[in-house]
DOFITOR-303724 format. One line per field, with one value per residue (C-alpha): x, z, y. Coordinates in Angstrom, 2 decimals. Layout:
DOFITOR-303724
px = c(X, ...)
pz = c(Z, ...)
py = c(Y, ...)
This chain:
DOFITOR-303724
px = c(21.64, 19.31, 18.16, 19.01, 15.54, 13.88, 12.85, 14.32, 12.28, 11.32, 11.72, 8.43, 7.79, 5.65, 8.22, 9.84, 13.50, 15.22, 19.01, 20.59, 23.56, 21.67, 19.09, 15.93, 17.91, 19.92, 16.81, 15.04, 17.89, 18.18, 14.51, 12.76, 14.99, 17.20, 14.29, 12.34, 15.28, 15.68, 11.96, 12.01, 15.01, 13.33, 10.13, 11.96, 13.87, 10.70, 8.87, 11.63, 11.88, 8.11, 8.12, 11.03, 9.34, 6.10, 7.93, 9.88, 6.75, 4.99, 7.88, 7.77, 4.03, 4.50, 7.17, 5.03, 2.03, 4.01, 5.58, 2.10, 0.90, 3.85, 3.15, -0.52, 0.46, 2.83, 0.20, -2.42, 0.02, 0.53, -3.23, -3.88, -1.17, -2.77, -6.25, -5.16, -3.66, -6.92, -8.52, -6.33, -5.11, -8.64, -9.92, -10.63, -9.33, -6.04, -5.51, -6.43, -3.99, -1.13, -1.84, -1.37, 1.79, 2.60, 0.68, -0.32, 2.00, 0.15, -3.04, -1.17, 0.27, -3.13, -5.08, -2.46, 0.78, -0.34, -3.54, -1.78, 0.93, -1.36, -4.23, -2.38, 1.18, 2.78, 6.43, 7.04, 4.62, 5.92, 3.97, 5.57, 3.98, 3.33, 6.85, 8.51, 9.41, 8.84, 6.50, 5.71, 7.20, 6.45, 8.57, 7.56, 4.96, 7.32, 7.38, 10.73, 12.12, 10.89, 14.15, 15.70, 13.93, 14.86, 16.91, 14.46, 15.69, 16.35, 13.79, 10.97, 11.78, 10.02, 6.87, 6.80, 7.26, 4.48, 2.07, 2.64, 1.99, 5.53, 6.61, 3.97, 6.18, 4.80, 1.31, 1.03, -2.10, -1.76, -1.87, -4.03, -2.14, -3.20, -4.53, -4.30, -7.27, -6.79, -6.21, -8.14, -5.61, -5.85, -6.38, -6.47, -8.96, -8.93, -11.70, -11.51, -10.76, -7.45, -4.17, -1.29, 1.87, 2.38, 5.26, 8.09, 11.22, 14.64, 14.63, 17.33, 18.89, 15.62, 12.90, 9.64, 6.21, 5.67, 2.75, 2.78, -0.76, -1.92, -3.61, -6.69, -9.92, -12.90, -15.03, -12.68, -11.19, -9.49, -6.12, -3.28, -1.16, 2.08, 0.94, -0.88, 0.83, 1.82, 1.41, 4.28, 3.71, 6.16, 6.01, 9.07, 8.58, 10.92, 8.79, 5.10, 4.48, 7.07, 5.62, 2.16, 3.45, 5.04, 2.05, -0.99, 0.23, 2.67, 5.67, 8.62, 11.62, 10.09, 12.48, 13.96, 17.59, 19.89, 21.22, 19.91, 20.77, 22.56, 19.95, 21.95, 20.67, 17.12, 16.05, 14.85, 15.04, 13.06, 13.84, 11.52, 11.06, 9.37, 6.92, 9.72, 11.86, 14.27, 15.37, 14.99, 15.89, 15.08, 12.32, 13.84, 12.07, 12.23, 9.67, 7.48, 8.48, 5.92, 7.87, 9.81, 6.62, 5.06, 8.08, 8.02, 4.33, 4.23, 7.57, 6.75, 3.41, 4.92, 7.80, 5.37, 3.33, 6.47, 7.80, 4.53, 4.69, 8.26, 7.26, 4.41, 6.81, 9.26, 6.46, 5.39, 8.95, 9.34, 6.09, 7.19, 10.46, 8.59, 6.37, 9.37, 11.13, 8.05, 7.27, 10.80, 10.23, 6.91, 8.54, 11.19, 8.48, 6.78, 10.06, 10.55, 7.06, 7.82, 11.02, 9.17, 6.50, 9.20, 10.81, 7.50, 6.92, 10.43, 9.86, 6.50, 8.00, 10.90, 8.62, 6.31, 9.15, 11.38, 11.04, 11.45, 13.25, 15.91, 16.00, 15.56, 13.14, 9.62, 7.08, 6.13, 9.71, 10.52, 7.54, 8.70, 12.28, 11.03, 8.80, 11.67, 14.04, 11.52, 11.25, 15.08, 15.58, 17.86, 17.88, 19.37, 19.23, 17.18, 15.59, 15.01, 12.71, 13.19, 10.92, 12.67, 10.73, 12.68, 12.19, 11.61, 11.43, 8.38, 10.44, 12.91, 10.09, 8.51, 11.72, 13.84, 11.15, 10.22, 13.32, 15.47, 13.24, 13.83, 17.61, 17.47, 15.59, 18.24, 21.07, 19.43, 19.00, 22.69, 23.85, 21.59, 22.63, 26.28, 25.73, 23.35, 25.86, 25.43, 22.43, 20.30, 18.01, 17.01, 13.70, 11.72, 8.11, 6.95, 7.33, 10.06, 9.66, 12.36, 12.53, 15.51, 15.60, 18.62, 18.84, 21.17, 21.66, 22.89, 21.53, 19.20, 21.99, 23.10, 19.81, 20.34, 23.88, 22.66, 19.93, 22.56, 24.68, 21.65, 20.68, 24.27, 24.22, 20.89, 22.18, 25.12, 24.28, 23.35, 24.65, 21.49, 21.64, 24.33, 22.61, 23.39, 20.24, 19.79, 17.26, 16.98, 14.98, 12.60, 13.15, 10.83, 12.26, 10.45, 12.31, 11.41, 12.93, 11.71, 10.37, 6.65, 6.04, 3.72, 5.49, 2.47, 2.39, 6.14, 5.81, 2.82, 4.79, 7.72, 5.29, 3.85, 7.36, 8.29, 5.36, 6.34, 9.80, 8.16, 5.94, 9.00, 10.59, 11.95, 15.57, 15.58, 14.65, 12.29, 11.88, 8.34, 6.94, 3.57, 2.52, 2.48, -0.02, -3.49, -4.81, -4.31, -7.06, -9.12, -8.81, -10.11, -13.12, -13.75, -13.61, -16.28, -18.45, -18.11, -19.29, -22.30, -23.00, -22.89, -25.34, -27.69, -27.59, -28.79, -25.48, -23.66, -24.80, -23.53, -22.96, -22.54, -20.12, -20.77, -18.15, -18.35, -16.93, -13.88, -16.06, -17.63, -21.12, -22.39, -22.53, -20.99, -21.30, -21.27, -18.79, -20.26, -18.51, -19.33, -19.87, -20.47, -22.89, -21.31, -23.53, -20.75, -17.96, -20.18, -19.92, -16.76, -15.07, -13.76, -10.19, -11.35, -12.57, -11.73, -8.22, -9.76, -12.28, -9.49, -7.39, -10.20, -11.87, -14.99, -14.10, -15.93, -19.23, -18.80, -17.80, -20.78, -23.17, -21.80, -22.00, -25.59, -26.54, -24.83, -26.64, -29.98, -29.38, -28.03, -31.36, -33.08, -30.88, -30.22, -28.30, -25.78, -22.66, -21.84, -18.27, -17.68, -14.34, -13.16, -10.53, -7.36, -8.12, -11.36, -9.39, -7.54, -10.80, -11.42, -15.14, -14.83, -15.95, -18.92, -19.98, -19.85, -21.71, -24.34, -25.03, -25.32, -27.49, -29.74, -30.22, -31.38, -28.91, -26.39, -22.71, -21.86, -23.44, -20.98, -17.37, -15.11, -12.29, -9.13, -6.02, -2.50, -1.41, -3.29, -0.84, 2.13, 0.72, 1.04, -0.54, -2.74, -5.70, -5.93, -5.20, -7.87, -10.44, -9.94, -10.13, -13.37, -14.98, -14.05, -15.32, -18.60, -19.04, -17.74, -15.39, -12.18, -10.69, -7.23, -7.65, -4.98, -2.79, 0.77, 0.99, 2.11, 3.46, 2.18, 4.12, 3.50, 4.18, 1.61, -1.01, -0.35, -0.47, -3.56, -6.06, -8.09, -10.42, -9.50, -7.08, -7.73, -5.08, -4.63, -5.85, -2.38, -1.17, -4.30, -3.98, -0.51, -1.71, -1.11, 1.31, 4.07, 5.54, 6.35, 2.75, 1.45, 4.34, 3.40, -0.28, 0.43, 2.71, 0.05, -2.66, -0.40, 0.42, -3.27, -4.26, -1.37, -2.82, -6.35, -7.50, -9.93, -8.34, -10.21, -8.88, -10.24, -10.02, -10.66, -11.42, -10.56, -11.41, -7.69, -7.24, -10.24, -8.99, -5.47, -6.84, -9.16, -6.23, -4.09, -6.75, -8.28, -11.50, -13.43, -13.31, -14.46, -14.26, -15.80, -15.58, -18.60, -20.29, -19.64, -20.71, -24.53, -27.10, -29.44, -32.24, -30.11, -29.21, -32.59, -32.30, -28.78, -29.59, -32.64, -30.43, -27.26, -27.66, -26.37, -23.64, -24.55, -21.51, -22.91, -22.92, -19.83, -21.66, -19.20, -19.27, -22.55, -21.87, -24.17, -22.98)
pz = c(19.71, 16.73, 16.01, 12.56, 11.87, 11.54, 7.89, 6.47, 3.25, 0.42, -3.33, -5.22, -7.58, -9.90, -12.08, -15.48, -15.31, -16.35, -16.45, -15.59, -17.84, -21.00, -23.10, -24.73, -27.53, -25.09, -23.14, -26.40, -27.43, -23.98, -23.12, -26.53, -29.56, -28.15, -26.53, -29.80, -31.85, -29.36, -29.50, -33.32, -33.37, -30.83, -32.87, -36.06, -34.26, -32.58, -35.92, -37.59, -34.62, -34.62, -38.33, -37.83, -34.86, -36.87, -39.74, -37.40, -35.53, -38.83, -39.88, -36.52, -36.86, -40.39, -39.22, -36.26, -38.54, -40.99, -38.16, -36.81, -40.27, -40.56, -37.13, -38.05, -41.34, -39.58, -36.94, -39.63, -41.41, -38.19, -37.65, -41.32, -41.17, -38.13, -39.60, -42.86, -40.93, -39.16, -42.45, -42.53, -38.93, -37.57, -40.32, -39.66, -43.03, -42.71, -39.14, -40.13, -43.06, -40.87, -38.25, -40.82, -40.65, -44.19, -45.12, -48.73, -49.73, -52.97, -51.01, -48.60, -51.57, -53.03, -49.83, -47.56, -49.08, -52.52, -51.16, -48.43, -50.84, -53.71, -51.72, -48.76, -50.08, -47.48, -48.32, -46.07, -44.52, -42.35, -40.52, -37.41, -35.87, -32.17, -31.70, -33.12, -36.52, -39.70, -41.96, -44.71, -46.05, -48.95, -49.72, -52.27, -53.83, -54.19, -51.98, -50.29, -48.23, -44.66, -43.34, -44.24, -41.20, -38.74, -36.87, -35.93, -36.45, -33.22, -34.15, -34.22, -30.96, -28.61, -30.79, -30.91, -27.14, -26.59, -28.94, -27.03, -23.75, -22.45, -22.28, -23.13, -22.55, -22.31, -23.54, -27.32, -28.91, -32.05, -30.54, -28.59, -26.07, -23.49, -20.22, -21.56, -22.43, -25.13, -23.51, -24.19, -26.89, -28.67, -32.46, -33.00, -35.66, -35.08, -33.42, -29.72, -30.62, -32.20, -30.28, -31.93, -31.17, -33.62, -33.63, -35.50, -35.85, -37.48, -39.76, -42.16, -42.15, -42.81, -40.80, -41.02, -39.47, -38.18, -36.68, -35.09, -34.71, -33.24, -35.75, -34.00, -35.37, -35.54, -33.92, -30.98, -28.14, -26.03, -27.80, -25.49, -26.60, -26.36, -28.74, -31.36, -34.71, -35.45, -38.60, -38.99, -41.48, -42.42, -44.53, -45.08, -44.49, -47.24, -50.06, -50.72, -47.49, -48.38, -51.88, -50.36, -48.01, -50.93, -53.23, -50.92, -48.08, -49.96, -47.75, -50.00, -49.99, -47.45, -46.80, -44.02, -43.05, -40.62, -39.21, -38.99, -41.85, -41.63, -41.13, -43.40, -46.42, -45.73, -44.69, -41.24, -39.38, -36.45, -34.70, -35.14, -31.85, -31.15, -28.28, -26.25, -26.70, -29.28, -32.03, -35.32, -37.70, -38.73, -40.85, -43.08, -45.34, -46.66, -44.62, -46.42, -44.77, -45.17, -43.05, -46.00, -47.98, -45.01, -44.70, -48.42, -48.40, -45.11, -45.17, -47.87, -46.29, -42.82, -44.10, -45.54, -42.32, -40.21, -42.42, -42.06, -38.29, -38.19, -40.24, -37.81, -34.87, -36.44, -36.92, -33.32, -32.05, -34.11, -32.72, -29.17, -29.85, -30.90, -27.82, -25.51, -27.05, -26.71, -23.13, -21.70, -20.20, -18.67, -17.10, -15.57, -14.01, -12.63, -11.12, -9.41, -7.96, -6.83, -5.09, -3.39, -2.21, -0.96, 0.98, 2.63, 3.45, 4.92, 7.02, 8.26, 8.94, 10.87, 12.94, 13.60, 14.92, 16.78, 19.76, 18.56, 21.72, 22.12, 18.63, 20.43, 19.15, 20.42, 21.77, 18.31, 17.30, 20.69, 20.46, 17.09, 18.32, 21.26, 19.01, 16.64, 19.53, 20.96, 17.59, 17.33, 20.88, 20.87, 23.10, 26.52, 26.07, 27.90, 26.86, 29.33, 29.10, 31.53, 32.10, 33.75, 35.31, 36.59, 40.24, 41.17, 37.52, 38.23, 40.69, 37.92, 35.68, 38.49, 39.69, 36.55, 33.86, 30.98, 28.98, 31.78, 31.92, 28.21, 28.65, 31.53, 29.35, 26.66, 29.16, 30.65, 27.15, 26.37, 29.58, 29.01, 25.37, 26.44, 28.73, 26.78, 24.33, 20.76, 19.53, 22.37, 22.36, 24.53, 23.79, 25.21, 25.71, 26.67, 29.49, 31.83, 31.01, 29.19, 28.07, 27.56, 25.80, 26.40, 24.36, 24.10, 27.89, 29.50, 33.02, 34.95, 36.95, 33.87, 34.01, 37.67, 36.92, 34.18, 36.45, 39.08, 36.43, 35.15, 38.69, 39.36, 36.21, 37.22, 40.74, 39.41, 39.24, 35.88, 34.86, 33.54, 32.56, 35.17, 37.99, 39.49, 39.21, 41.25, 40.18, 40.50, 38.87, 39.46, 37.24, 36.51, 34.82, 32.97, 31.67, 28.52, 28.73, 25.42, 21.96, 21.51, 24.36, 23.83, 23.77, 25.22, 28.15, 28.65, 28.77, 31.07, 33.51, 33.40, 34.10, 37.11, 38.43, 37.96, 40.08, 42.71, 42.78, 43.21, 46.01, 47.71, 48.06, 44.57, 43.38, 43.05, 40.69, 40.87, 38.83, 37.93, 39.85, 39.49, 42.91, 41.47, 38.77, 40.15, 36.71, 35.47, 37.72, 36.74, 33.04, 33.72, 35.52, 32.67, 30.15, 31.98, 32.53, 28.85, 27.77, 30.02, 28.70, 25.07, 25.86, 27.86, 25.39, 27.88, 29.17, 25.93, 23.89, 21.06, 21.28, 18.22, 17.98, 15.13, 12.51, 11.10, 8.08, 8.45, 9.31, 12.21, 11.07, 9.21, 10.22, 7.64, 9.55, 12.80, 14.44, 16.27, 19.64, 21.80, 25.56, 28.44, 31.19, 33.79, 36.78, 39.32, 37.53, 35.90, 32.26, 30.60, 27.48, 24.80, 26.13, 29.19, 27.36, 23.61, 24.19, 26.37, 23.64, 21.07, 23.30, 24.27, 20.87, 21.51, 19.10, 16.11, 18.02, 19.54, 16.21, 14.37, 17.06, 16.90, 13.08, 13.18, 15.68, 13.56, 10.43, 12.23, 13.25, 9.78, 8.35, 10.22, 8.44, 4.90, 3.95, 6.80, 6.80, 9.87, 10.71, 12.48, 13.93, 12.71, 14.84, 13.11, 14.69, 12.69, 9.44, 10.27, 9.61, 6.04, 6.55, 7.52, 4.13, 3.84, 7.42, 6.94, 3.63, 5.08, 8.08, 5.90, 3.35, 6.12, 7.46, 4.03, 3.69, 1.00, 1.62, 0.60, 3.88, 6.00, 6.62, 8.08, 10.29, 10.61, 12.65, 11.28, 12.88, 10.18, 7.59, 9.29, 8.61, 4.86, 3.85, 0.93, 3.20, 4.55, 1.15, -0.56, 2.16, 1.93, -1.87, -1.82, 0.72, -1.31, -4.52, -2.74, -2.00, 1.56, 2.44, 4.28, 6.81, 8.39, 12.09, 14.49, 11.54, 12.52, 15.65, 14.05, 10.72, 8.18, 4.98, 1.39, 0.26, 2.71, 1.53, -2.07, -1.28, 0.97, -0.82, 1.61, 1.20, 4.17, 7.09, 10.66, 12.49, 15.96, 18.88, 20.48, 17.72, 17.84, 21.61, 21.23, 18.79, 20.31, 22.89, 20.92, 17.90, 16.24, 16.43, 13.71, 11.43, 11.89, 11.28, 8.17, 6.79, 7.36, 5.71, 2.73, 2.37, 2.51, -0.08, -2.35, -2.24, -2.96, 0.54, 2.84, 6.19, 9.52, 12.86, 16.02, 19.61, 18.79, 22.14, 21.77, 19.37, 18.73, 17.66, 15.33, 13.77, 13.18, 11.60, 9.36, 8.21, 7.60, 5.20, 7.29, 5.69, 8.76, 12.51, 15.45, 19.21, 22.39, 20.98, 18.86, 20.69, 22.93, 21.90, 22.05, 22.64, 19.82, 21.63, 21.83, 18.14, 16.99, 18.98, 17.67, 14.04, 14.19, 15.17, 13.15, 9.35, 7.43, 4.86, 1.23, 1.22, 4.02, 3.03, 0.80, -2.28, -4.94, -5.60, -6.38, -5.85, -3.82, -0.96)
py = c(6.26, 5.81, 2.22, 1.01, -0.35, 3.07, 3.72, 6.90, 6.94, 4.64, 4.67, 4.75, 1.88, 4.03, 5.79, 5.40, 4.34, 7.58, 7.74, 11.03, 10.19, 9.33, 11.13, 9.77, 8.07, 5.93, 5.05, 4.18, 1.86, 0.26, -0.17, -0.42, -1.03, -3.78, -5.68, -5.35, -6.73, -9.53, -10.27, -10.29, -12.66, -14.91, -14.84, -15.88, -18.64, -19.84, -19.93, -21.94, -24.26, -24.78, -25.67, -28.06, -29.69, -30.04, -31.71, -33.99, -35.05, -35.69, -37.95, -39.74, -40.28, -41.67, -44.10, -45.17, -45.73, -47.84, -49.88, -50.48, -51.62, -54.03, -55.53, -55.92, -57.61, -60.04, -60.77, -61.39, -63.75, -65.72, -66.02, -66.95, -69.62, -71.28, -70.93, -72.58, -75.53, -76.27, -77.42, -80.54, -80.90, -81.34, -83.67, -87.31, -88.70, -86.85, -88.06, -91.63, -91.58, -90.30, -92.97, -95.82, -97.89, -96.77, -93.57, -93.01, -90.20, -89.49, -88.96, -86.64, -84.72, -84.11, -83.41, -81.81, -80.58, -79.38, -77.92, -75.89, -74.72, -73.79, -72.25, -70.69, -70.24, -72.51, -72.84, -75.86, -78.35, -81.20, -83.96, -85.49, -88.61, -89.17, -90.61, -87.47, -88.98, -86.97, -89.00, -86.47, -83.24, -80.85, -77.78, -75.15, -77.50, -80.48, -83.58, -84.04, -86.88, -86.50, -87.96, -84.58, -83.12, -85.88, -83.31, -80.58, -77.01, -75.05, -72.43, -75.04, -76.85, -74.38, -74.49, -78.30, -78.49, -75.95, -77.78, -81.02, -79.16, -79.61, -75.92, -73.31, -70.25, -66.71, -65.78, -65.29, -63.67, -65.87, -69.41, -71.84, -73.95, -76.53, -75.08, -71.50, -69.35, -66.70, -63.30, -60.08, -59.12, -62.49, -62.37, -66.18, -67.33, -71.12, -73.11, -74.01, -77.68, -76.74, -76.70, -74.90, -72.90, -70.02, -67.54, -65.80, -68.00, -67.95, -70.99, -72.09, -68.61, -66.79, -65.09, -67.02, -67.40, -70.92, -72.81, -76.27, -77.78, -81.08, -83.36, -84.74, -86.22, -83.93, -86.67, -87.46, -85.40, -88.10, -88.15, -87.10, -84.17, -86.09, -88.90, -86.81, -86.18, -82.59, -80.50, -77.98, -75.12, -72.36, -69.17, -66.97, -63.25, -62.05, -63.41, -62.86, -60.87, -58.24, -57.96, -57.42, -54.71, -52.86, -53.30, -53.00, -50.78, -48.58, -49.44, -48.69, -51.01, -53.45, -56.39, -58.51, -57.96, -59.68, -56.38, -52.79, -50.46, -47.13, -44.35, -42.00, -43.92, -42.82, -46.34, -47.38, -50.72, -52.12, -55.43, -58.43, -60.31, -63.61, -63.85, -65.39, -62.26, -63.75, -61.32, -63.15, -60.30, -56.75, -55.28, -52.60, -50.12, -46.58, -44.54, -42.07, -38.77, -35.98, -33.48, -32.10, -31.55, -29.76, -27.50, -26.78, -25.80, -23.88, -22.08, -19.47, -18.52, -18.40, -16.26, -13.72, -13.59, -13.30, -10.51, -8.59, -9.04, -7.75, -4.70, -4.04, -4.44, -1.99, 0.56, 0.10, 0.58, 3.73, 5.12, 4.34, 6.15, 9.28, 9.11, 8.67, 11.60, 13.79, 12.74, 12.83, 16.28, 15.24, 12.19, 14.43, 16.60, 13.49, 12.29, 15.62, 15.36, 11.84, 12.90, 15.73, 13.31, 10.92, 13.74, 14.59, 10.96, 10.63, 13.75, 12.49, 9.05, 10.54, 12.78, 9.84, 7.67, 10.16, 12.37, 15.94, 17.12, 14.42, 12.79, 9.47, 6.84, 7.49, 5.03, 3.73, 3.02, 1.52, -0.85, -2.08, -2.55, -4.62, -6.68, -7.49, -8.20, -10.70, -12.46, -12.70, -13.95, -16.98, -20.02, -19.39, -15.60, -12.99, -9.72, -6.91, -3.87, -0.96, 2.00, 4.96, 7.83, 10.86, 11.82, 15.48, 16.55, 18.72, 20.74, 21.64, 22.85, 24.86, 26.51, 26.90, 26.89, 24.64, 25.48, 24.12, 21.06, 20.48, 20.84, 18.35, 15.82, 16.19, 15.72, 12.61, 11.18, 11.76, 9.98, 6.95, 6.61, 6.69, 3.71, 1.49, -0.02, -1.24, -3.26, -1.88, 1.13, 4.08, 5.80, 8.69, 7.71, 11.19, 13.74, 12.56, 8.87, 6.89, 3.27, 0.97, -2.40, -4.66, -7.86, -10.84, -11.10, -14.28, -13.73, -11.48, -9.85, -7.92, -6.01, -5.20, -4.02, -1.69, -0.36, 0.51, 2.27, 4.22, 5.31, 6.39, 8.54, 10.10, 10.87, 12.86, 16.57, 18.11, 21.51, 23.15, 26.82, 27.54, 25.61, 22.23, 20.17, 16.99, 14.36, 10.63, 7.92, 5.04, 2.02, -0.89, -4.00, -6.79, -9.85, -11.79, -15.29, -16.76, -15.80, -15.38, -12.95, -9.99, -6.64, -4.85, -7.23, -6.79, -3.00, -3.26, -5.37, -2.95, -0.10, -1.94, -2.58, 1.12, 2.27, -0.27, 1.37, 4.80, 3.56, 2.04, 5.49, 6.32, 6.34, 2.55, -0.26, -3.21, -6.38, -7.35, -10.30, -12.04, -10.75, -7.23, -8.06, -7.83, -7.03, -10.60, -11.88, -8.86, -9.78, -13.27, -11.81, -9.37, -12.22, -14.24, -11.18, -10.19, -13.64, -13.25, -9.74, -10.96, -13.75, -11.48, -8.58, -5.91, -4.53, -3.66, -0.67, 1.50, 5.25, 7.46, 10.38, 12.84, 13.72, 17.25, 19.01, 21.26, 24.27, 22.38, 23.38, 20.34, 16.68, 14.35, 11.08, 9.13, 6.79, 3.81, 3.25, 0.24, 0.75, -1.63, -0.72, -2.98, -3.81, -3.22, -1.32, 1.26, 2.34, 0.94, 2.34, -0.05, 0.15, -1.79, -4.89, -4.91, -6.34, -9.06, -9.86, -10.16, -12.41, -14.80, -15.15, -13.04, -10.23, -11.75, -12.03, -8.57, -6.98, -8.54, -7.28, -3.72, -3.71, -4.95, -2.22, 0.44, -0.78, -0.66, 2.95, 3.83, 2.71, 5.57, 8.19, 6.86, 10.00, 9.71, 7.52, 5.44, 4.37, 1.04, -0.14, -3.54, -5.28, -6.56, -9.93, -10.13, -9.84, -13.06, -14.92, -16.06, -15.34, -11.66, -10.30, -12.65, -11.87, -8.07, -8.17, -10.51, -8.23, -5.10, -6.87, -8.21, -4.67, -3.50, -0.61, 0.26, -0.59, 3.00, 4.15, 2.13, 3.14, 0.44, 1.73, -0.39, 0.39, 0.77, -2.49, -4.37, -3.02, -4.66, -8.12, -7.42, -10.71, -11.66, -12.49, -8.91, -7.35, -9.45, -8.76, -4.97, -5.08, -7.12, -4.78, -1.68, -3.25, -4.04, -0.31, -0.01, 2.87, 1.92, 4.36, 3.97, 4.81, 6.19, 7.19, 8.11, 5.97, 2.75, 1.60, 4.15, 4.58, 5.49, 1.93, 0.55, 3.05, 2.05, -1.63, -1.54, 0.70, 2.89, 5.86, 8.01, 8.34, 9.51, 11.53, 10.08, 12.20, 12.07, 14.44, 16.59, 16.98, 18.58, 21.23, 24.67, 23.23, 21.48, 23.37, 20.05, 18.84, 21.15, 20.09, 16.43, 17.11, 19.20, 16.45, 13.80, 15.92, 16.68, 13.00, 12.07, 14.66, 13.60, 10.09, 11.46, 10.42, 12.21, 13.18, 13.16, 14.45, 12.84, 14.07, 17.76, 19.42, 23.12, 25.92, 26.44, 22.81, 23.04, 26.28, 24.91, 21.73, 23.75, 25.93, 22.82, 21.50, 18.70, 17.41, 16.20, 16.86, 14.76, 15.33, 16.73, 20.26, 19.38, 16.51, 13.57, 10.08, 10.01, 7.32, 6.48, 8.29, 11.47, 11.53, 12.82, 16.05, 16.73, 15.97, 18.26, 21.24, 20.60, 20.36, 17.35, 17.90, 17.22, 14.93, 12.79, 9.17, 9.61, 8.40, 7.47, 3.74, 2.06, -1.59, -3.78, -5.90)
């Protein structure tokens, strides 16, 4: 059973879209000509729309400006009306004359009515005594009987009430009322002694500006508002004011109308509102629209420019067509190369994720399946991982030979696959060890039932090369009850349970229980001891393993490997404590210390590159780039001398933080190497997305060279992929002359392993470097950017 998640190849994103059914002319029409025509049409439409919008906005601005001028003119008229009243309303002789039992009307004509009409163009002036009776009136320069105004017009009533302090209404910037201070937007021009209500009104069928002012002596301020006489002054807007707007401000056709006009006539109307929100009429005029003139002046020039641009676009399209026609054959060659590269990648991917003997998923694919199954685990569901180790398999190899052993492995795989069911997976981890992942279970007993079925299948005899072969199996089971569990921990627990089954007499299964896990307590102890070692600084040290060129005769660099000289456990390799450091948050401190030590040693051999492993956990920190550059800069060495090794697991995260960090480090001059290549998530797309300088073939592949026929195929595919991507390829774990020779023939660039040297202390490096020459390529100079 092959799990559906295994990638079987990817389509490169770096190719020109060539159709097998159409020639260059069809591609030219589809990808160049039609888009160009569409772009040209859009450009023309956009230009016309822009000109229209410009003209329309110009017209809107003109209308808004003229409306603003009209409102300013009306406001100025209101303020001038009130200001002109103050000359007689706050004048002792005028107040004294009005207060008489029988005022001298001739005197009022000469000093009030005629003066206000002749000098200030008042069209109606009316004096009302303290009891509300009209005592004097002049209209259009002629005295009229005041009894005509005994019944006050409705438009004047709110102003009279406000002037007497009875109902002030909302704030008005043109008036002074009792107990109201002028606001910040007030334009009133009268003195603080004056009290007046000034506003737009509808009076006798016309729109007018009106002002009602108390008549009080200049020498007295003790007259109550309710008993003071009032001076009422009115000017109609459709007379001299409209003439002034047409003559002085250039507002064509300015007039007052009772209703808005039809916009089709070219005229425009805006409502005139009093400060109390009452609409008293409409101001109508013919706005001066400059949009048409703008269109008329700009359109010819724009048309010429647009025509020139279209001609240039047509020339460009024609040139592109010639280039496409000429390069069609070259593009076809490139596509063939791409397909060949995809095939090699698919082959390498398949070999990296499948067991060559059984075609089952291998350890890498199984780990990914488990990880995805954990992430998809639903509420109330269980996930089970089983590790199955065959009993007495060695006897089959010893008695019937390795070919029979291989046939037995294939037969076991077939029986397990036949029982595992859909959506689950069977994998071969290596040798005689298999793994099973069952997901979507409702209870633990289902795992026990499958284990019984698997053991029954293994107990049945196998017909291998004419012989009945009897084997059994030991099964360890670990249960994952909820999402978020660690796949590595789950496999570790299953492995512990499997060995418990073996120790119990084989041919049985065991579920993992906490009592089996003595290593948990051990990890806690290691964590505390590692904290102490980091603080003390005398137990941890760095060893350096040389990297040689393909001939094995010249040293091209060193790899810095941290070691722990434990006071009771002896010397510990990184595998014993790096995972603990990552889990407990010590990896940043440990990684910085190792990098600083490597930089210090690199300073002794400026021509030699030094590789330092960077944990994927460190890349989750936003400060990783700044920290690395700071340490290297502080050591006084060039970034080009340092190679940073990252594992394939970092590619799976595929996030912008990791991508940005790698890009910044490469641009600063550091080389990036992809370690343990082929054991995890390698793919052409990942290598394109995460730019690196070199890849390292994992030692698990190198170890099988000369023993497994498929190993050399995998190694050759990886090297070919690396060279196709212009990457340097390093093989680690080289231990035999045969492995070194095969890697050299396959085209590997660099070799590393015990065949050449173990990891050496700093004190031992001098002796080695004095006897083995350095390669001229040491240091990998190529980018000269400072950290």
